[in-house]
Structure formats: C-alpha cells, structure tokens
N, C-alpha and C positions, 0 to 999 in steps of 0.2 A: 528599265523605266524609271524616270526620276521626275521630281517636281521641285519648284522653289518653295521655300518656307518663309512666310512673313514673320519676322521676329516680333512677337508680342509676349505678354506675360504668359509664362508656361508653368507647368506643374512639375514638381520633383517627386519621383517615386522613391520612398524610403523603405528599406527592408523592414517588414513588420510594422510599418507605420500605419495608423488608422486615425480618422478624424473623430474627435469627441462630438457627440450630438447634443448634449445638454438635456436630452429627454430622460427624465428619471424613471427607472423601472420601479414598479410598486410591488413589493413582495408581500404576499398575503401572510397573515399571522401564522406562526409555526404551531399554534395550539391545536390546529385541526389534525385529526388522525384518520387514517384510512379505515374502512369498515373491517378489514381483516387485522387491524391493529398495527399495521406497518406505519412507520413515521413518514409524513409527507414533507419533511423539512430538509430534503436532500439539497445540497448546495448547487446552485446553477453552474453549468459547465462553462469553461472558457472556450470560446469557439472562434475559428476564422469565419469570415462572412460567408464563404462558400458552404462551409459545413452548417452554418446557421440556416441558410436557405434550404438545404436538404432536410434538416430537422423540422423546419416549418412545414414543408410539404408533407412529411410523415405525420406530424401532429394534426394537420388539417384533416387527414383521413381518419386518424385514430379518435379524435375528439368529436367528430360529427358536428351536429348543430350547435354544440357548446363553443366551438371554435369561432372566434370573432376577429381573426386577423392576427398578424404578428409583425414585429420589426426587430432590427438588429441594433442593439445599443453598443456602438463602436467604442465608447469610452470604457465600458466594463467588459467588452467583448462577450456579450451574452445575448441570447435570443429572448425577447419578451413576447409572451403569448397572451392574447386577450381571451377571456372566457366569459360567457354569460350564464347566469343561473348559479345555484349554490350546490351543485352536485360535487360532493367532496371527492368522489372517486375520479372525476375528471381532473380535478386539481392535482390529486396524487399522481395520476398518469403523466401529466405534463411536467411535474417537478421531477419525477423519477427519470424522465427522458432527458433532463438537464436544462429545462427552460425556466426562466423567471415568469411567474404567473401574476396577472392582475385581472380583477373582475371589472367588467364594463357593462354599460346599459344597452348598447345597440348590437344586435346580432348581425351576422353577415347577411342573413335573409332580409332583414329590414333595410340594411344599407344597399343591398342589390335592388330591392324594390324601389327605394328612393332614386337610385340611378336610372331605373327604367322610367320613372316619372319625369326626370330631367330630360331623358331622351325623347319622350313623347310630347312634352310641353315646352321645352327650352332648347331645342336643337338650333342654336343661333350661331352663325359664323362668328368666330372670335371668342368662343367659349370652350371650356374644357372642364372635366371633372374626374376625380379618382378618389377611392377610399383611402383615407389617411389613418392607419391603425394607431398612430401615436396619439391622435385626438379622439379616435373612435367615431369619426364623422366623415362625411364626404366633403372634400375641399373642392369648391367650385371656383374657377378662375375665369375672369373676363378681361379681354384685352382692351386697348384704347378705343377700338371701333364700336364697342358695346355701350351705347349711350341712348338717351331719350326713351322711346317706347320699348326698344330692345332691352335696355337695362331694367325698366319697370317690369317687363315680362319675366326676365330672369329672377329678379328679386322676389316677385310675388310667387313664382313657382317654388323657390327655396322656402318661402314662408309656409307654403301649404304642406311641406314635408314635416313640419312640427319642430318645436324647440329642441335643440340639442342633436339634430340630425345632420345639419350641413352648415358650412360657413362659406362666405364669398370673399374672394381676394381679387383686387383690381390690379392688373398688370399695366405698366406704362408703355409696353411695346405692342406689337401686332403679331398675332399668330400667323406664321407662314412657313412654307417648306424652305429648305436651305440650299436650293440649287441656284447656280449662277454661272456667268461666263468667266473663264480664267484658265488656270492650269489644273493638273491632276488627271482625272479621266473625263473624256469629252465625248459628247454625242448630241447631234442636232442643235448645236449652238449653246448647249447647257454644259456646265461643269459640275461634277459631283466628286465624291470620294469613294474609293474602294473600301469595302467593309472587311470581309474576311474571305480568304481563299478557301474553297471547299472542293469536295469531290462529288460530282453529279451522280445520279442514280445509275447511269450507264458506265461509270468509272472514268469519265473524262474530266479534265480540270475545269474549274469554274470559280466564280466569286459571287458573293452577296453584296448588294448595295440597296439603296432606297427604291421602293416601288415607284415613287413619283419621278425618279430618274429613269427607271425602266420603261415607263409609258411615254416619256418625253422623246426617246430615240431608240431605235432598234439596234444600232451598232455603236460601239464605244472604242475610243482609241486612247493611247497613253500620252498623246501630245496634241496640242491644238492644231487642227488641220492635218493631222497624221493619219496613216492608214489604220483602219479598224483592227483591233486585236481580239474583240469579243462581240458576241451576238446575244441579245436578250432571248432567253428560253422561256421564262415565266415572269410575270409581274403582277402585283396586286396593289392597287391604289385608285381611288379611296376604297373604303369598305373595311373588311376584316383584316387590316394590317397595311403596312407600307414597306414592301420588300420585293426584290427582284433577284432572279438567278441569271447570271450572264456567263455563258460558256466560252472558253477560249477557242479561237478559230484554229489554233495550232495545237493538236492533241499532245504534242511533246512538250508543251509549256510546263515549266517547273513552278510550283506554288509553295513557297516556304511557309511553315506554320509559325508565323510571328507577326508582330506589329512593329513597324518601323517608327520609332518615336523621335527620330532626329539625333544629331550628334553622334552618329555611328552606332547607336544602341538599338537593339531589337528585343522585344518582349516575346518570349516563346508562348504560343497559345496551344494548350493541350486538350481543351475540351470546351463545350458549350455548357452554360449553367443558367439556372433561373436567378433573377434578381431578387433582392430582399430590401424592403424599406429600411433605411438607415445605413445601408451598405455604402462604403466608399468605392467609387468607380472613376475610371480615367477615360477620357474621350480623345481620340485622335482624328483630326480632319485636315484636309489639304489647305484650307485657308488659314486657320488659326493655330494649327499644331496641336499640342498636348495641353489639356486642362483637366482638372479633377473636381469632384463634388460628391454629392450623395443622392441616393435614390429616395424620392419623396412620395411616390405612389405607384401602384400597380394596376393593371387592367384599366388604364386611363382612356377616356373618350375625348377626342379633339375634333372640333368643328372648324376645319380649314375652309378657306374660300372655295376650294375645289370640291369639297365634300367632307363627310364625317369619316373618321378613322377610329377604330376601336382596338382594344387589347394592347395598348402601348405602355411603356415604362415612363414615368414622369421623374425628372431630376432637376437639380438646381445648377447643373453644369451648363456653361455658356456655349453658344455656337453661332456661326455666321454663314451667309451665303457661300456655297461651295463646299461646306462641311457635310452636306447631305450624303447619307450612306456610309459615313465614316464609322470607325470602330468604337464601341463602348466595351470596356474590359476591366478586369480586376488585376490587382497586383500579383496574385498567385497564378495568373495565366489562364483565366476563364473568359471566354467570349460571352458577352452579356447582351449587347444590342447593336442596332444600326441607327444612325442619326436620322430622324424623320423631320422634325421642325420645332418651332417654338416662337418665343418672343425675345426681344432684347438683342444684346450682342456681348462681346467679351470686354467691353468697357464698362457698361452699366449692369451687366448680368441679365438674368431673366429665367424663364422656365423653358425647359427643353424636353422633347419627347422622343422615345426610341422604340423601334420595333424589336421585340424579343428575338434573339437569335434562335432559341430552341423552337419557337413556333414557326419561324421561317424555314428552318431545316426540315421540320416535319412536313410542312406544306409542299416543299419542292422535292422532297425525297433525297436530299443531299446529306453528306456527312462532313464533319469537321474534325481535324486531328488524325486523319488516316489518309494514306496514299500520298500523291504528290501533285503539284500543279503550280504555276505562275511566276513570272518575272515581276510580280507585283509587290514583292517586298520592297523594291525600289519605288513602286508606284506610290507608295507613300503610306498607306494607311493600314494595311494588314496583310496577313497571310495565314493560311491554314492548310496543312497537308500532313507532313510527317508528325507522328506523335512524339513530342519532345519531353513528355513527362510533366507531372505536376510539381508544385512547390513554389517557393518565393522566387521572384524574378532574380536571376543570377547577375552578378556584376554591378548591382546598384547599391552602393553603400548608403548608410544612414544620411549622410549629408551630400550625396552626389546628386546634382541637378541634371536636367536633360537640356540639350540644345546649348544655350548660353549659361546653364547652371543657375538659372533664376529659380527662386523659391515658388512653391505652389500658391495659387490664388483661388479665391472663391468669388 
C-alpha cells in the first residue's frame, strides 16, 4: 500500500532533541523541611517526556486533592507539578519523587467544575476548552464562526467563572474534522489516514483511525476506487472520543509496528503512552506528511459542527483535510494519539485535537505492540504489531531530516 506525499514543510526528528517551552518552573523555597526532619530539597530528576508522563500519573494518585495538574518542561527536561495548599508533606513527596513543585491557586476540582459550567452554558459549535496546567487556568478557544450573540454568551459564561479561572483565545480558523477526498485510505468518498496498526481482541489484524472516518464509511481501501481491505468494527463520534477500529479483511495481513515518515525511514512503535502537557510530539498524515509541535492541553472538549467530543489531547501541531486519523507519536516510539480535527492549516498553523490512543485501545479491546498485522507501513501513516523495543528512534542523527531533509517547523 502506498500513497503520494505532498512536499511541504516537514519536521526533522533529532536524537535526544526536545523543544524548549519557555515556561519557567517555579521551585519552592528549600527552607521547608518535612515533618520527620527529612530535607525536601531533592534536585528534580531529568526525565524523558514519556517518563514524565508516567510520573505525573503516579503523583496524581499520590497527592490526591492537592494535585492541580502538571506539565513537562522540555527545556530543563523536568516534570513540573502544581499543588494547592500548604501541606509540607505533599511538597516533600512530590520533590522526593523527582518533580519540580510550584504552588497554585486553582485546584483540579475547581477547574473541572468550571469546565462543567462551560459545558452546560457554552456548548457552542466552534468552541473548545482544556485545562492548561502551565497557567493553572482553563484555556477557552473560539474559532472564527463564534461572533455576535454566540461570542457574548461565551464571554459572559467565562466571566461567571471568576477572575483567574479561565482565559479566552480567538482562533482565525474554523474547527473541523480533517477528512477529505484524495489518496491514503479511502471510504465512501472520504479520505483519511491510517493511525496505528493493532491486534484486535480476537487476535486478528486491525488498525485505528478517527471515529468520524469510521462513521463516514463501513469499508476502507488503500487506493481511490480500489477494493476494500478493511471493515469498520467499532466507531465512536461524536461523544466520548473520536476513534474507530478497522479490521483487515485478510487475516493474514501483516502489520508492522512502525510509522512511515517518508524518505524510506520508519519509526518503530513499541507502546501506547499517555500525553503530557509540554511534551514534544510528531504527527504523520497522508496530506501534509510529518510535522512536530507540543501538547498544550489534556481532556479537551471540542464542539464540532457534527457534535461535541470530549477527552481529547490539544496541541499546536498543524493538520489539514485528509490527515484525520493519522499518527501522533513521540521520538522514543510511543503512540500518543489519532488526529481528530482543529482549525487552521500547515501554512498559518492552528490548534489541533487528537484522540488518546490509550483510551481508544481500552475501549475497543485492542493491543498495540504485540502480534502482527498490515501492509499499512506503506499505507503511510503507521503500524503496530511486533514489539520492537523502546528507546530513541534508531538511524536518525542529530541533523538528519526526513523526506527532503527540511528542518522542523512550528
């Protein structure tokens, strides 16, 4: 299976390279001491983004109500954890775990309650919101269609949340899903991108793509007008996600565990992982190819024209029609997300939203990084099957670009 690649500005994956965020971590004074006399001034650990995500999940459970979100400071390669209150033991625990700690005003409970108010009072097509742990506020985004009374409704709802709880950002584009006609995977007149090859619960080869692609057509082929190669088994859109499981019609289909990023280069995918705010990620899609950027929000709600979708990852990576369903992954070979939609394009940029792979796998009962399946490494955008092992992407030197060797862009 193959597809054409439109030469545009692409991203270069550099071994060990991470993007500086400019968000300064605030380290609390070292004068505090734990109740048992132990020092809480342990130096923060240097972490890969995937390790930081794991640590954030652990600390969320450990710190309880004091945990107010976290983000990855890629410049210092450290996890920054927000805490509320003055419980010194909480601060000690977070620091001993290796995180940088900063005290903030808004608890996760307060931020989640504010998000529920937005849901009940401002579910307007063209709006989206997610908690931004770097500002300890909810970032509300409105696209270019939100004007007049709709803008007034959104603005007044944000004002009722209180000072310091949320901010509004205006986007020049329009929120939409990124399905279109063209090459890559085809179904019902739509074109999408393959996300990751997986093994279905019954052991058969399958792949993940966007749910809005899965509800658009039941069967998908690898060429426009070609014979179907896969049939939709499950699809969710809109609602609690945007994902679909497509099983290969031929059970003998091989599915390599990699993402084809062009130029003859494959990125091995070893596992699925949770996203972390501030994490550098790479997106592969059949229209635009490879682009990189950063995660800017988690558990995002997006109000598309077709309906509301919850639980998404928000990023500043660009995407265009036809990129829907494509792979979001990290340099160390972790599958993170499936392209859902957003605003803008890869000329002007914009906001883009992704379905978390971990949530999709759990919902459909599939596994990634085990077994085999699909001729989709050629299909363009991803594969998962054999466990290739973790670690940095092999064969990509510090200055080696992908495709035409162009440097990464944001």
